[in-house]
N, C-alpha and C positions, 0 to 999 in steps of 0.2 A: 145651399147655402143659407143661412139665416140672415134676414133682412137686417141692415144696418139700423143704429139709433134713430127714433123718429126725430129727435130734438135737432140733429145735424141738419134736418133738410127744413128747419124752421129760418133759418138765416144764412146769409151767403157768408164768402170768406170778405176779409175787410176790402171794401173799395178804393180805400187812400192807399194801401200797400200794394193792391192790382194797378194803380195809377202809376206808381212808381216803377213798375216793372213795365210797362208801357213806356213810361218817359225813357227807360234806362236804354229800351231796345230803339228807340229813333233819335237819342241823345240830345234831348232837350233839356231846357232846366227845369229844375223841381221846384215848383211852387205847389205841390200836392202833399207830401209827407212832409210834415213839420219838424225839422231839425237844422239847428245852425249850420254854417257851414265856416266857421272860425272855431279856433281850439278852446279847451276850458283854460281857467287862469294858469299862469305858469306855476305858481304853489303846488296847485293839484298835481298837475305836470312831475315835478320833482319829486312830489310825496308819491305817486306812483312808479317813478323809477327807482326809487329806493326801496318800496315793497317787492318791486319785481326782484330786486337781488336779496332782499333779508328778510321777505316774508310779511305776514304769514302766508303759507299755501296750502294749509289743511282745513278742514271744515273750521269753520266760525261756530260758535252758540247757533244751533238753529234759529232761534228769534233775533239774533243780529249781535254783532260783536259788543262787547259791555261799551268801549272808548265811543265807537259810533252811537250807540244808541244814547250816551251820556251827551254825546256833542248835539244831537238834534233835539233832545229833551232841553237844553239849556235854549236854543235859540227859540223853539216853539212855545216854551212855558213864559216867556216875554211876550210872544204876539197873542197869545190864547189870554195871560194873565192868571193863571193858575199854575201850580208847579205840578209837571206831569212827572210821574214816577217812572224811571227808567228799566223798573224793574217787573213793572204789572201793569203799566198804560200803554206800550207800544211793542210793535214787532215790526221787523227790518222785512221788506221784501224784494222780488224779483221786480222792480219797477211799481209805478203806481197802477198798471194794469194787474198787478197779481194782488195788488192791496184790495183792490175794488172787488175784486173777484171772491178773494177771500173773507171780505165785509159780506157780500152778498150771500155766500155761502153758511155764512155764520148765522145771519139773521134771518135767512129763507128756509122754511119747508116746502116740500112738493106742495102744489095748489095754492100756495102765498100769491100775494099783488104785490107790486112794486111799482110808484110812481115816477116817471121819466118825463124830464120835459123834452119837448120836441120844438127845435134842432136839438140832436144830442150827439155825442161823440159814441160813434157806431159800435162801441164794446158794449154801452150799457143794456140795451136791450137782450145782446147775446148772452151777457153775464146773468141776468134774471133768468132767461129759458135754462141757461146751464146748471142754475140752480133748482130749478123746476119751479119756479115761479112764473108770473104772469105780467108783462109789462103794461101800465096804464098811463098813456101818453097824455101830456100836458101841453097846449100849445104854448109856445112863445110867438107872439104873432110880430111877421116882420110890417115896416124896417124897423120899429121901435123895440120888438122883442120885449113885450109888455105881456103879463099871464093873468088869467082870471082867479081869483083866489078861491072862487066858489067850487071852481072845478076841481082843486087840490082838497078841500074839503070834502066835497062828496066822495073823492076816491078814497079817501081816510076813513068816511064813514062805510064805505064798500070794502073795508076791510084792508086796504092797503097797510103793509106793514113798515114800509120805508119809503122814503122819497130822495133822490139821486140830484144833487146840485152840483153842477159845474163852475165854479166862480173862482175866476172870471172862465167864460163859457166859451169851449169849443164846440160850433164854429163859426158863433155870432158874434162874440166878443162881449157879452154882455156882463157889468159888472153888478151883482145883488147888492142893494144897499142894507144898512142896519134895519130899516124899517121893514123891507122886504123879509130879511131873514128872519126876524123877530116875529112877524106874522105867520111866516110857515113853523118858525119853531114854536110858537104857542100850540099851533094844531097838531103837532106831532107829540108835545106834552099832553094836551086834552084826548088824543086817542091813543096815547101809549106807544107811538111809534117813534121809528129811528129814521135821521137825515145822515145820508151818506155823502158825504162832500170829496168833489173832486177839485183840489187845490193846485195844482201842478204850474198856473200861471200867477201864482199870488203874486211876483214881485214885478209883472209885466203887466203895469197899470198907467192909465194914460190921466192925467189932470183934467179935471178936478177930481175924477173918481178916484176911491180908496177901498182896499181891500180889507173886509172884515172875516174874520173867521167864526162861522156859527158856534163853534164850541167854546168861544170865549163870551158868549152874551150870557144875561143873567140866566140862572135856572137850565141851562141847555146842555152841560157838557156830558150829563149821564145818557141824552139822547143822541149824541152828535158822535159820529164816527168818521174821524177825519182822514182822506187818503191823500197822500203827496207822492213826490218823488225829486231829485237832484237834476233831473233831466235839463228841464228847460232853464231853469236859473243858472246852472253852470255848465251850461252846453256839454252835457255828458249822455246824451241819450242811448248811446250805446254800451254805457256802465251798468244799465238795466239795476238803479238802486232807488227803492222806494220805500214808502213807510206808512204805516197804521197807527193812528193813536186814538184811542179809545176810553171808555171806562174799564176798569180790570175785569169786569166778568166776560164783556164783549172781546176783549183781547184775550183773553185767555181760550175763547173758542176759536178766534182768527189764528192764533198760534198753531192751534192743532191741525187748522186746513192747511195754513202754509205748509206746515210741516210734511206732510204728505203730497202737498202739490209739487214742490222745488225743493224741499230739505232746507235749503239757506241760501242766502246771498253771497256772490264772490267775496272770499275772505280778502285778498288782496286789495280789491278794487274797495271794500268798507275802509280799510285800513288808510289809503289815500286820499277819500273823502272825507276824513274826519278834519283834513286842512281846510275844507271849505267853509266849515263853521269857524275858521280862525281870521277870516277875511274881515277886513274893517265894513264899518256901516258905510262908508262910501262907496264901495263896490254896488251895493244895491242901487245906490242912487245913480250911479254912472249906466247902470244896467238898464233902469228906467229911461233915462235919459237917450240912449243908446236906440231903444225901440222906437220912442217917439219920432225920433229923426227919421226913423226906417218907415214907420206908419206914414209919417208927413208926405216922405219922400215917395213911396209908392201911390200913395192916393190921391196925390197931386197930379200923378203921371196918369193915374185912371182918368181925372178929372180932365186933362188936355186930351185924350183919346175920346173922350165923352162917353165913357163906361159908366151906368149908373152903380153906386155902391153904397154899403154902410158905413159909418163910422165908428169901429170896435172901442168900446169903452176901457177893453183890457185884451189879453192874450196877443198872439201876433198873426191874426187871420181876417182876412176882408172877404165878404161876401159880395158877389158881383150879378147883378140882374142883367141876363141875356135874353131876355123875353123879346127885344126888337130883333134880334137875330133870326128868330122862327119865324119871323115875318117876311122874310126873304125866300124868295122862290127855292133857292138852292137848299134851304135848312127846313122848308116845309116838312113837317110831321114828325121833326127829329126829336130825339130824346137828349136831356141834358148830359148824360152819358157818352153817348155819340159824338156831341158837340165838343166835350173834352178830349175825345180820341180825335177828333178832327184838328184843333187848336195844336195838339201836342205833334202830330203828322206835318200840319201846315204852318203852324205858326212858331213851333219849337218852346211853347212855355206847356208845363203841365199843370192844372188845376183838378180840384174833385169835383164830380156832379153833386149839386145840393141833395138830391132826391135822397142819397145815402144817408142824410142827418135827419130827413124828417119824415115822420110818421104819415103827414096827410100827402097829397096828391101835389106835391110842387116841384115844378119842372123847370123852373125857369131861372136859377142861383146855382153859382158855381162860388167854390172857395178856393182863394188862393193865400199862402202865406207868404210872409214877408222876413223871415229869419234868416236872410242872406245879406251879402256884401253890398255896400252902396254902388260898386261897378256891376255886379251882378242883377241888382233891381233895376240900373238905369238900362242893361241891355234888355231885362224882360219888358220894359216900358217900351223900348224902341221895337223890339219884335211885336207885340202887343199892338202898337201903332198901326199894324197893319189891317185891324179890324176897323178901323176909322174908316178906310177905303169904302167897305163894304156896306158901310151905314148912311154914304153921303150919294 
């Protein structure tokens, strides 16, 4: 037999999804894979029920049903400060994951380079490799997760064709400021490069931080490819509805890639999801308040236990420093993956080893998410409290 593709040997399966499988095996509470444990807005469920009964049940236009594209463009035109053309500047995808893959394959030729912040959502490096490109990693340095702009410029000088920015960031919760996005954008313009943004946590932001879409900054629209989804904002991660917005030339290419990757997103789900964009502005304010309360509940619990952690500016993830445990005899020489597996089996809570997010050899961080009911979060804190006894 001929050997398999070399590229599949350059990255692993998703560690996040692997931790979910281990979590399910042992009946632990899943704070590893980030999805809410509550239903979408009732208005969307009612629309889904109607679509199930009356359709559409056949293919939508491959790059997105017109009413769905129109609804997204109306919302994001306000956010970006520019009228987005639903006919030429958007493509509907199967989640933001496919949007990112389509963007990468549209921009990159084999041998190209792409800048990726580290820590990163684990798909980004794999997306670059699957596109034939090589990722160049730019450290976001814990605990503040700041970066050195000279490293980014050197990457562009070295031929990087694009930079990926997750804003707010998964896993570290960093929210990029106007000043940061502007300085990165100026370099992208200077070197003729693209900024590929992942905006899926755009409405999960904690005061005083504000979400800024890079595509809306002066002179940047033609250099920015915005990837987003409905998964996190409307609690429909299983619907797999995402989109890519960008200049017409890029979108034309992305539509071709998308067409042959998946043909199109599910037609009845697009029909039902139109209702999301008719929700009042109060929905987004209440969502922010809900997640702010959950963040505070969870990190207050971590503080009571004595676990060191960052305070996320956005998203629903917390990075916890477990270095102190590796000083204990029973954990000497352990990896963060082994520790996460031990927590699942012995504590009953699932986390993700931080090493799966970092290019650097970081082994002392694990990631929890707090998109769970207050009751579930309180139970997790109770279970994690057993760790306190180990440190005393």
